[in-house]
N, C-alpha and C positions, 0 to 999 in steps of 0.2 A: 647659524643659518646654513641651509642646505645650499650647496654649490649650484644646484639649479636655478635657484633664485637669482643668481647672478648673471644666467646666460641668456641669449638673445630672445628667446621665447618668452621669457618672464616679462620683458618689457612691455608687451602688448597685455598680458594678463594685468598687470598693475594699473596701466593706463585705462584699462575695461572697468576697473573699480574705483580709480579717483576721479575721471572724467569720461563717464560712460557715454553721454550723449554728445560730446565733442566730435567735429568732424576729423576724421583720421586720413581717409583716402578719396581724391577726386579723380576722375578719369573720364572725360567725355561728359555723358549725362548721368553718369554712375557717381554716387557718393556712399561711402561708408562711415558712420560713427565709430568711436573706439570699442563700443560694446558690440556693434554689429561685426566688425572686423575680427576681433577676437573671438566671436561665436562661430563665423565662417571657418576661421582657421582650426579651431578645436575640432569641428565635426571634419574637416578635412584630413586632419593628422590622424583622428580615431578611424576614420574609412579607409585610409592608407594602411595603418596598423591591421586592422581586421579584416578587411576585405582584400588587401594586395601583399600582406604578409610584409610590408615595408618594416624593417628593425632598425636597432641603431646602428650606425655604421653604414648602412645601405645608401646608394646614391638615388637622389630624385632628379631625372634629367628633365630639361625645360627647354622648349624652342619657341620664344614668344618676343613680341614686341612689349612695349612699355605699357602694361595693363595691368590691372588688379590683381589678376591671377597670379601673376610673377612674384607679387610681395606676399600673396596667401600661401603660396607653396613654399617659399622661404621660411616663412614664420612656421608654418606646418612642419617643415623638415627639422627646423630648430627645436620644436618641442618634443619631437620624436628622438633626437639625437641623430636624426638623417642627415645627409650631406646634400645640399643643392648644387648640381651641376649645370649652370646655364651655358647654352651653346650659343655661338654666333650664328644668327639666320642670314647673315651675308656670304657665310661659307659656300662653297661649290659641294656637290655631293660626294665627291671623294674625300674631301677634307671631313666631312660630317662623319662619314663612315668609321674614319680613324678614330675621331673623338668618342662615338658611341661604343667603340671597341675598348678604347683606353678606360673610359670612365666606368663601362658596364654598369648603367643604372638599373635598378629593378624595374621602374615604370618612366614612361616618357611621356610628358604633357606638352602638346605641340598646338600651335594656332593653325586655324584652317588655312590661312594664306600661305602656309608653307607645307601643305598637304602634298604637294607634286614632289617636293624635295624629301620628304620623310619616306614617301612611297618607293621613290626610286632607290633610296638606301637599304630599305627592308629592315627595320630595326630587329626583328625576329632572328635574322641573320647574323646580328652583331652580339646577340645574347638578351636582348632586352625582352623580357617578359610580359610586359603590359604597356599599350599604348592608349593614351585617351586624347582625343580631339577635343580643342576649345572653339567655339563659335559664339557669336553674339545672340545667339537663341538661349532662351530661358528654360529649354528642356533639353539641352545638349547632354552629353555623356558625363562633362565635368560638373555641371549642376547637379546631376544625379549622385556623382561621386561624394560631392560635398554634404548633400541631403540625406545621404545614407548613413553619415557617421554621428556618433554621440555628441551630445554638446557639452559635456563636462569636460575639464582639463586633462589630456593625456596622462601626466603624472610620470613620464619617463625620468629616469635619473641622468641627468646630462651634467658634464663636467667643463669647465672653462677652457682646458685643454683639447677638448674633443674637436675634431674638425667641424667646420659650420658650412662652409662653401669653397667650391673649387673652379674658380674663373680661369679660363685658358688664356694662356699668352703663346706668342710665336716661339720658336726654337732655333737657335743659330744653327742647329745641323738639318734645319728644314722640316722638323716634326713638332707640334705646338706641346707645350708643357702645362700641366695643371698646377696650379700655385694653392695649396693647401692652405686655407685660412681657418683658424680656430675662433672659436668664441671669444677667447681672451684677445686674440689679435684684431677682431671686428671692434670690442668693446673699447680697448685703448686708443684705436684710430677715431674711433666716435668721440671719445672723450678729449682727444687731440684737437679734433674739430672744433668743438665747442669752446674749448678753452682757448685757443689761439688763433683761429681763423676768423671767423664772423660774428661770434657770440650768438650761437642759435638759439632761441627762446622757445617756450611753450605757446607764445602768442603768434609765432611767425607763420608764413606760408612760403613754402620752396616749390619751385617748379623744376621737374626732371625731365630734361630733353636729351641726354645721352642715352644710348641705349643701356638697359639694366644689365645686360650680359657683362659689360665693362664694370670695373671697379669704380670708375670715374662716375658711372650712372648710379650703381647702388649705393656706394659708400660716400659719395659727395653729391648731395647732401641727404639722399633718401634715408640711410640707415640714422644718422644724427636727428632728422626729424622726426622719426617714430620714438627714438629714445627719450627725446624731449617733449613728447606728447603734442607735438605740433601738426600743422596740416601740409600734407603732402599732395601735390597736384602733378600727375602723370600725364605726359604727351604722347602719343604712340609713336608717332614719326616726326622728325624735324621738318618744320616748315616755319620760315622766316615770319610770314604774316600771322600764323597761328600763335608762335611764341608771343608777338606783340600783342595780339587780342588776349591771350590769357594773363600775361602781365597786368592788363587793364582789369580785365574780369574778375580775376581772383585778389587783387590786391598784392601780388607777389612781393616778397621782400628779398628772396635770395635766389640765386641760380648759377649754375656750374656749366661752363662749356668750354670748347677749343677754339683756336683762332679762327680756322674757317667758318665755323658757325657763327661767332661774333662779327667776322667780315661780311657775312652774306644778310645778317640782321641789319647791321648798319647801312647795307646798300638798298635795303627794302625801301619802297616809297612811302610807306607808312612809318618810318623810323621818326622823322621829324615832328610827326603828329601825335605820336604815342606819349600818353601821360606816364611817366617815370616816377612820379612822386611817392609811390609805395616802397621802391626798391630800396634797400639798403646798402647792397653790395651785387657786383657781379664778380665771379671768380672763373679764372681760366687757367688751363693747364695742358699738358699732351704735348705741347710744342711751344717754341719762341713765339711771342705775341709781339708783332711790330708795334712801334710806339705809335705810328699814325692810327692804328685801331684803337688803341688805348685811349687816345686823345680824343677821339670821336664821341666815346662816352663819357669821358671827363667834362668834355664840354656841355653834355646835358646833365652835369651835375651829379653824375652817377659814381661811386667809389669801384675802382677796378682792381680785384686782387688777384695777381699773379703767382703762380705756383709751381710746383715740381713733385713728381712721384712715379711710381711704376706698380705694376700689378702686385708683384711679390711683397711690397711694402703695405700695401692695404688700401690705397695706393700713396697717401699722402706723407711726404718727407721733409720739404721746405715750403714755406710760404711767405708773400710779401705783405705783410699786414700793416697799413697806414696807421701808425701810431704818431708818425711826426713826418715833418716836411721831407726829411733825408729818406725816409722809406719809399715816399712817392717818387723821389727824385731818382732813386736807386732803381726802382721798378722800370722807369721810362727808359733807362739805361740798358735795361736787359736782364736783371736781377730777379731771381726767383725766391730771394728773401733770406729767412732765417730757419733752423730746424723747429718743426712742429714741438708741441709741449712734451711728448713722450719720445721724441726721435731724436737719437745721436748721430753725428755725422763725422767723417773725416776724409782727407784727400791724401792718396798714396801713389807714390811711383811704381814702375813696373816691378821693383823688388819688394814691394808692400811697405816700403818706409814711409812715414809721413812727411809730405813735403811742407816747406815753409809758406807763410801767407803771401799771396800773390802768384804762386807757382800754380801751373796746371797740372792734374793728375787724375786718377779714377776716384769718383766718388763712392764711398762706402757707408753704410747706414746700419744701425741696429737699434732694438727697441721691442717693446712687446707686441708692437704692430707688424713686426715683419714675420711672414710666413713660416710655416713649420717646415714644410719641405715640398719638393715637386711629386705630384703623385705619380706613383709608379716608375720613379726615376731616381733611385738612389745615388747614381753616379754624377748625374747632373745636380743633384741636391749638393753633393759633396763639392762639386766645382763651383757652385754659385756662392759659396760661403768662405771666408777666411776667419776661421774661430768663430766669434758670435758675429761677424761682421758679415752683411749681405754686400756682395759686389755688383754695383748697379750696371756696370758696362758704360756708363757716361763720364765723360770727361769734364772736370768742373775747377774754378778757382774760387778762393775767398779773398775779398777785399778787406782792406785795414779796418773797417767799422763791423765786420762780421757778416756781410751779405754775400750770398752764393751765387755764381754765375755759371750756367751750364755752357761748356765750350764746344761741345760735339759728341760724338757716339764712338766708343772705342769698339763696339761689337757693330758686325755687319747689317745695320737696321737704318731704315729711314721712317719718318712719321708723315702720313699722308692723310690731311683731313682729320687727324687726331687718332689714326689708326696706325698700329706699329705694322711694318712690312719688312720681314727678314729676307735680304736679298738672295741667300742660300736657297730658300724654299723658292723662289721665283726661277732662280738657275736652274735647280733640280727640274722643274716643270718644263722648262723649255728645252734643258739636254735630253729630255726622252723623245724629242721630236726627230724622227729618223733623217731629215735632211739638215740638221745642224750639227756641225762638228764640234764647234766651241762656243760658249757664251758666258759673258760676264754682264752683270747687271748693276749700274749705279743709280745714285738719287740726283736728280736735278730739280732746281728751282721751279715753282709753278705758282701763278699768281692766285689762282683759286685754292689749291689743296695744300700749298706750303711747299711739299716736296712731291714729286712722281717718279716711278721707274723709268730707265732708258736701258734698253738691252742692245749690247754690242756683239754681234753675231758673227761667226766664221761659218759660212754655209758649207755643206758636203758637196764637194766637187763645184760645179758651176750652177747648181740648182737656183732657181728662182722662188722667194719666199716672200710673197705679199704680204703687207701688214695685216689686211684683212683676216688671212686664212691663219696667221700666228694668233691673233687675237681669238679666232674661233677656236683654235687648238687648245689654248690655256683656259677659254670658258669652262670646261669640265673638270679641270685640275685645279684651278685657283679661283679666290673670290674675285668679284669683278674690280674691286679697289686694289688688288695686288697686280693685275695686269699691267705690264708697262705700257707707258702712254707713247713713248717714241722707240723706233728700233734703228739701230745703225749697221751697215754690214761693212766687213772689213776682211783682208785675206788673212791676219793673224792678231793674236792679243799679245801684249808685251808680258814677257815672263821674267820674273826675277830668278837669282842666283839659287833658291831653294827650290824653284819649279813652280812657284805660286804666281798667279796673275797679278800684276802690278796696278791695282785699283786706282793709285793717285795718278799714274800717267794716263789710265782713261778718263779721270775726272778731268785733268787738265786739258785732254784733247777734246771731248765731248761734252763735259759739264757745263 
């Protein structure tokens, strides 16, 4: 069997043969069958190769919300052996410019809504040769690009160990890192999802509401849905009322979200009147989900599955599947469950020695779902691994029944509304302000977002630093969700014997 038959692009080819008329993608008023989906992907792939000289290993950059074109671009890249590089459309221009330069895609597809950002960065200055705008018009440049391609299969030789997609995650040094996920990584993660998360079947309809540029968006459950030949409904942007409407309209069986999203949905005035009878399970990740949120859904008769993962692992590592009452009881107590089907985990101390059950240490994971490397960052790749084991940077413990609990974060990061915020990146942006002598950023609890940033600032001299000015200053340097919500001013920051700022003292005083 040719290795290309095992890779991501083949999934679509096969379902177009087995179930050609079956609905594959739904987004707004648009719907594609598996035959139509595969035909458009083939045309796009051939057009990229013949008209834009996209070759195996080239990057295809996209700046898109949750629309059909995202999935078309990904499967077209997969059939060519090219690498999809999805960019976070919430990022500021400076951040996008760095990512464009780092990934150096051959072509960039972007949505009309992000035109201003793209023009501000000027892709050509970062080495991007071709830029294609996507609108909702049937005569736009993207449609012409698709229609100009041949309809036959591209026939590229693609291997399981070839890179497939590079989602970007934050960096503890303040610079984002691209996690290189191969066809093998995606495939085994998909199989794990199907085997021990919620048993996705070809009869299911899944709803994707998280941004597709996140692994939580494209790999839970978008990828497994296509693998199983099921129906995938995409919602462009998150709106609680639209989520509830789509669940009823399409008879949604499965959905993944983060605690902030589930909280907002449960607070919707339409929550109590929505028919949830089609839902088999809601799954949650990205951060700790409070028991009171889980209970709101369980009171409506909905199975609520909590899990844990990170971009570098594709993302799933642990999940709390309710196969018995004990699992449900553990989840309410904050457990993120047991390892995925193809995932191995262990907990180690600072010296790398495995700790005993019940003790807290750093969680490590390994398996065929774990990334190949960080793009263009051999040093950080080496630092991320201990042998075959990926260091997650998260603290965890295992109880006597084999259930795992996330206790905190070893690295300087908080999660706000499901988004990772690396505090060193925020500190670096604020430190560049001419009127700030020193700054440290900590995470503080927030009812809506889970956590938000609080900046503790030592002004230069006696300068006045109004909050509005600081927010405005950060605006061009950080994505909106990364900008601290609170600012405190002090004469000095606590410094330890080694000369580093003692964050724990700041958390005690300001947290």
